[in-house]
Structures are given as C-alpha cells and as structure tokens.
Biotite code that builds the C-alpha atoms (Angstrom):
import biotite.structure as struc

atoms = struc.array([
    struc.Atom([149.207, 85.603, 126.713], chain_id="A", res_id=1, res_name="MET", atom_name="CA", element="C"),
    struc.Atom([148.900, 82.369, 124.831], chain_id="A", res_id=2, res_name="ASP", atom_name="CA", element="C"),
    struc.Atom([146.383, 81.178, 127.417], chain_id="A", res_id=3, res_name="LEU", atom_name="CA", element="C"),
    struc.Atom([144.247, 84.303, 126.919], chain_id="A", res_id=4, res_name="ASN", atom_name="CA", element="C"),
    struc.Atom([144.093, 83.738, 123.141], chain_id="A", res_id=5, res_name="ASN", atom_name="CA", element="C"),
    struc.Atom([143.062, 80.128, 123.699], chain_id="A", res_id=6, res_name="ASP", atom_name="CA", element="C"),
    struc.Atom([140.284, 81.248, 126.059], chain_id="A", res_id=7, res_name="ASP", atom_name="CA", element="C"),
    struc.Atom([139.007, 83.759, 123.493], chain_id="A", res_id=8, res_name="GLN", atom_name="CA", element="C"),
    struc.Atom([139.089, 81.135, 120.789], chain_id="A", res_id=9, res_name="PHE", atom_name="CA", element="C"),
    struc.Atom([137.198, 78.648, 122.987], chain_id="A", res_id=10, res_name="ASP", atom_name="CA", element="C"),
    struc.Atom([134.523, 81.246, 123.826], chain_id="A", res_id=11, res_name="ARG", atom_name="CA", element="C"),
    struc.Atom([134.046, 82.188, 120.198], chain_id="A", res_id=12, res_name="LYS", atom_name="CA", element="C"),
    struc.Atom([133.986, 78.556, 119.178], chain_id="A", res_id=13, res_name="TYR", atom_name="CA", element="C"),
    struc.Atom([131.330, 77.759, 121.790], chain_id="A", res_id=14, res_name="ASP", atom_name="CA", element="C"),
    struc.Atom([129.241, 80.757, 120.679], chain_id="A", res_id=15, res_name="LEU", atom_name="CA", element="C"),
    struc.Atom([129.453, 79.703, 117.029], chain_id="A", res_id=16, res_name="LEU", atom_name="CA", element="C"),
    struc.Atom([128.578, 76.106, 117.926], chain_id="A", res_id=17, res_name="LYS", atom_name="CA", element="C"),
    struc.Atom([125.577, 77.342, 119.915], chain_id="A", res_id=18, res_name="HIS", atom_name="CA", element="C"),
    struc.Atom([124.316, 79.419, 116.951], chain_id="A", res_id=19, res_name="GLU", atom_name="CA", element="C"),
    struc.Atom([124.759, 76.497, 114.562], chain_id="A", res_id=20, res_name="ILE", atom_name="CA", element="C"),
    struc.Atom([122.805, 74.255, 116.951], chain_id="A", res_id=21, res_name="ASP", atom_name="CA", element="C"),
    struc.Atom([120.000, 76.845, 117.142], chain_id="A", res_id=22, res_name="ARG", atom_name="CA", element="C"),
    struc.Atom([119.827, 77.063, 113.351], chain_id="A", res_id=23, res_name="ALA", atom_name="CA", element="C"),
    struc.Atom([119.713, 73.282, 113.122], chain_id="A", res_id=24, res_name="GLU", atom_name="CA", element="C"),
    struc.Atom([116.885, 73.143, 115.669], chain_id="A", res_id=25, res_name="ASP", atom_name="CA", element="C"),
    struc.Atom([114.922, 75.735, 113.716], chain_id="A", res_id=26, res_name="LEU", atom_name="CA", element="C"),
    struc.Atom([115.402, 73.785, 110.500], chain_id="A", res_id=27, res_name="ARG", atom_name="CA", element="C"),
    struc.Atom([114.177, 70.612, 112.155], chain_id="A", res_id=28, res_name="LYS", atom_name="CA", element="C"),
    struc.Atom([111.136, 72.349, 113.624], chain_id="A", res_id=29, res_name="SER", atom_name="CA", element="C"),
    struc.Atom([110.174, 73.738, 110.220], chain_id="A", res_id=30, res_name="PHE", atom_name="CA", element="C"),
    struc.Atom([110.553, 70.324, 108.621], chain_id="A", res_id=31, res_name="GLN", atom_name="CA", element="C"),
    struc.Atom([108.476, 68.747, 111.369], chain_id="A", res_id=32, res_name="ALA", atom_name="CA", element="C"),
    struc.Atom([105.695, 71.277, 110.788], chain_id="A", res_id=33, res_name="ALA", atom_name="CA", element="C"),
    struc.Atom([105.316, 70.021, 107.235], chain_id="A", res_id=34, res_name="GLY", atom_name="CA", element="C"),
    struc.Atom([105.939, 73.337, 105.526], chain_id="A", res_id=35, res_name="ASN", atom_name="CA", element="C"),
    struc.Atom([106.457, 73.192, 101.811], chain_id="A", res_id=36, res_name="SER", atom_name="CA", element="C"),
    struc.Atom([107.641, 75.745, 99.316], chain_id="A", res_id=37, res_name="SER", atom_name="CA", element="C"),
    struc.Atom([104.490, 75.424, 97.210], chain_id="A", res_id=38, res_name="ALA", atom_name="CA", element="C"),
    struc.Atom([102.371, 78.553, 97.044], chain_id="A", res_id=39, res_name="SER", atom_name="CA", element="C"),
    struc.Atom([99.040, 79.306, 95.475], chain_id="A", res_id=40, res_name="THR", atom_name="CA", element="C"),
    struc.Atom([97.494, 82.530, 94.228], chain_id="A", res_id=41, res_name="ILE", atom_name="CA", element="C"),
    struc.Atom([93.735, 82.742, 94.100], chain_id="A", res_id=42, res_name="THR", atom_name="CA", element="C"),
    struc.Atom([91.939, 85.449, 92.149], chain_id="A", res_id=43, res_name="VAL", atom_name="CA", element="C"),
    struc.Atom([88.251, 85.868, 92.832], chain_id="A", res_id=44, res_name="ASN", atom_name="CA", element="C"),
    struc.Atom([86.768, 87.938, 90.010], chain_id="A", res_id=45, res_name="ALA", atom_name="CA", element="C"),
    struc.Atom([83.236, 88.876, 90.721], chain_id="A", res_id=46, res_name="GLY", atom_name="CA", element="C"),
    struc.Atom([80.969, 91.057, 92.734], chain_id="A", res_id=47, res_name="GLY", atom_name="CA", element="C"),
    struc.Atom([80.998, 94.816, 92.784], chain_id="A", res_id=48, res_name="ILE", atom_name="CA", element="C"),
    struc.Atom([84.495, 95.112, 91.298], chain_id="A", res_id=49, res_name="GLY", atom_name="CA", element="C"),
    struc.Atom([83.409, 93.595, 87.995], chain_id="A", res_id=50, res_name="VAL", atom_name="CA", element="C"),
    struc.Atom([80.382, 95.887, 87.823], chain_id="A", res_id=51, res_name="TYR", atom_name="CA", element="C"),
    struc.Atom([82.551, 98.938, 88.469], chain_id="A", res_id=52, res_name="ILE", atom_name="CA", element="C"),
    struc.Atom([85.036, 97.882, 85.784], chain_id="A", res_id=53, res_name="ALA", atom_name="CA", element="C"),
    struc.Atom([82.293, 97.248, 83.219], chain_id="A", res_id=54, res_name="VAL", atom_name="CA", element="C"),
    struc.Atom([80.672, 100.601, 84.017], chain_id="A", res_id=55, res_name="THR", atom_name="CA", element="C"),
    struc.Atom([84.001, 102.393, 83.616], chain_id="A", res_id=56, res_name="CYS", atom_name="CA", element="C"),
    struc.Atom([84.557, 100.720, 80.252], chain_id="A", res_id=57, res_name="CYS", atom_name="CA", element="C"),
    struc.Atom([81.054, 101.660, 79.083], chain_id="A", res_id=58, res_name="ALA", atom_name="CA", element="C"),
    struc.Atom([81.580, 105.295, 80.122], chain_id="A", res_id=59, res_name="VAL", atom_name="CA", element="C"),
    struc.Atom([84.946, 105.356, 78.358], chain_id="A", res_id=60, res_name="MET", atom_name="CA", element="C"),
    struc.Atom([83.385, 103.952, 75.187], chain_id="A", res_id=61, res_name="LEU", atom_name="CA", element="C"),
    struc.Atom([80.559, 106.515, 75.284], chain_id="A", res_id=62, res_name="ALA", atom_name="CA", element="C"),
    struc.Atom([83.006, 109.391, 75.777], chain_id="A", res_id=63, res_name="VAL", atom_name="CA", element="C"),
    struc.Atom([85.116, 108.192, 72.863], chain_id="A", res_id=64, res_name="ASN", atom_name="CA", element="C"),
    struc.Atom([82.080, 107.914, 70.583], chain_id="A", res_id=65, res_name="VAL", atom_name="CA", element="C"),
    struc.Atom([81.014, 111.453, 71.527], chain_id="A", res_id=66, res_name="LEU", atom_name="CA", element="C"),
    struc.Atom([84.510, 112.806, 70.956], chain_id="A", res_id=67, res_name="LEU", atom_name="CA", element="C"),
    struc.Atom([84.681, 111.178, 67.534], chain_id="A", res_id=68, res_name="ILE", atom_name="CA", element="C"),
    struc.Atom([81.310, 112.743, 66.664], chain_id="A", res_id=69, res_name="ALA", atom_name="CA", element="C"),
    struc.Atom([82.574, 116.174, 67.752], chain_id="A", res_id=70, res_name="VAL", atom_name="CA", element="C"),
    struc.Atom([85.780, 115.825, 65.719], chain_id="A", res_id=71, res_name="ILE", atom_name="CA", element="C"),
    struc.Atom([83.853, 114.729, 62.613], chain_id="A", res_id=72, res_name="VAL", atom_name="CA", element="C"),
    struc.Atom([81.413, 117.614, 63.111], chain_id="A", res_id=73, res_name="ASP", atom_name="CA", element="C"),
    struc.Atom([84.290, 120.111, 63.355], chain_id="A", res_id=74, res_name="HIS", atom_name="CA", element="C"),
    struc.Atom([85.920, 118.769, 60.224], chain_id="A", res_id=75, res_name="SER", atom_name="CA", element="C"),
    struc.Atom([82.626, 119.287, 58.368], chain_id="A", res_id=76, res_name="ARG", atom_name="CA", element="C"),
    struc.Atom([82.423, 122.859, 59.657], chain_id="A", res_id=77, res_name="LYS", atom_name="CA", element="C"),
    struc.Atom([85.972, 123.508, 58.485], chain_id="A", res_id=78, res_name="LEU", atom_name="CA", element="C"),
    struc.Atom([85.128, 122.116, 55.044], chain_id="A", res_id=79, res_name="ASP", atom_name="CA", element="C"),
    struc.Atom([82.082, 124.391, 54.858], chain_id="A", res_id=80, res_name="ARG", atom_name="CA", element="C"),
    struc.Atom([84.151, 127.391, 55.961], chain_id="A", res_id=81, res_name="LEU", atom_name="CA", element="C"),
    struc.Atom([86.756, 126.624, 53.298], chain_id="A", res_id=82, res_name="GLU", atom_name="CA", element="C"),
    struc.Atom([83.990, 126.397, 50.680], chain_id="A", res_id=83, res_name="ASP", atom_name="CA", element="C"),
    struc.Atom([82.567, 129.721, 51.887], chain_id="A", res_id=84, res_name="TYR", atom_name="CA", element="C"),
    struc.Atom([85.949, 131.456, 51.651], chain_id="A", res_id=85, res_name="VAL", atom_name="CA", element="C"),
    struc.Atom([86.560, 130.000, 48.194], chain_id="A", res_id=86, res_name="THR", atom_name="CA", element="C"),
    struc.Atom([83.105, 131.124, 47.011], chain_id="A", res_id=87, res_name="ALA", atom_name="CA", element="C"),
    struc.Atom([83.690, 134.608, 48.441], chain_id="A", res_id=88, res_name="THR", atom_name="CA", element="C"),
    struc.Atom([86.978, 134.964, 46.568], chain_id="A", res_id=89, res_name="TYR", atom_name="CA", element="C"),
    struc.Atom([85.348, 133.685, 43.370], chain_id="A", res_id=90, res_name="MET", atom_name="CA", element="C"),
    struc.Atom([82.595, 136.309, 43.614], chain_id="A", res_id=91, res_name="ILE", atom_name="CA", element="C"),
    struc.Atom([84.888, 139.178, 44.548], chain_id="A", res_id=92, res_name="SER", atom_name="CA", element="C"),
    struc.Atom([87.407, 138.340, 41.875], chain_id="A", res_id=93, res_name="GLY", atom_name="CA", element="C"),
    struc.Atom([90.837, 139.828, 42.347], chain_id="A", res_id=94, res_name="SER", atom_name="CA", element="C"),
    struc.Atom([89.757, 142.557, 44.790], chain_id="A", res_id=95, res_name="LYS", atom_name="CA", element="C"),
    struc.Atom([91.544, 142.684, 48.089], chain_id="A", res_id=96, res_name="LYS", atom_name="CA", element="C"),
])
C-alpha cells in the first residue's frame, strides 16, 4: 500500500512538473516575441460621424428654440385670458 501511494505521488509530481515546464516555455516564447504591456487607443474623429453629430445638435437646438417660443406664446395667451376674465368681472360687477 505504501508503494501505491508513492506511485501516485510520483505521477502527480511528474504531471505538475510538466505543467510548470509548459508555463515556463510559454512565458519564454512571449518574452522572445517582444510583447510589451503598452497599449494605445486611437480616436479618429472625422468624416460622416462628425456631420451626423453636428446635424443632430442643430436639430436639437432648433427644436428647443421652437419649444421656447411656444411656451412664451402660451404664457402670453394665459395673461390675456386672465385680463379678459378680470375685465368681465369688473363690467358685470357682483353678478354671478
């Protein structure tokens, strides 16, 4: 039984040694290839993407200007309506 345990240990040891050797070979091959951990990110801004973005911004600005004009116009109408109601009550007096 002691011999069987030694055989199992030897097999596992050889397997582990083989995996360590493979990892070492991989590390050496990567170092030999000249790989470095430096990375670069390049952003190319131009072309049709910029035109689309500028057009979207211009449309958004135009919509906002129109919405502001509509809101201001509605507030003026509400002011006129309030003046009309006030004038009506002033003319009618206390009648309900």
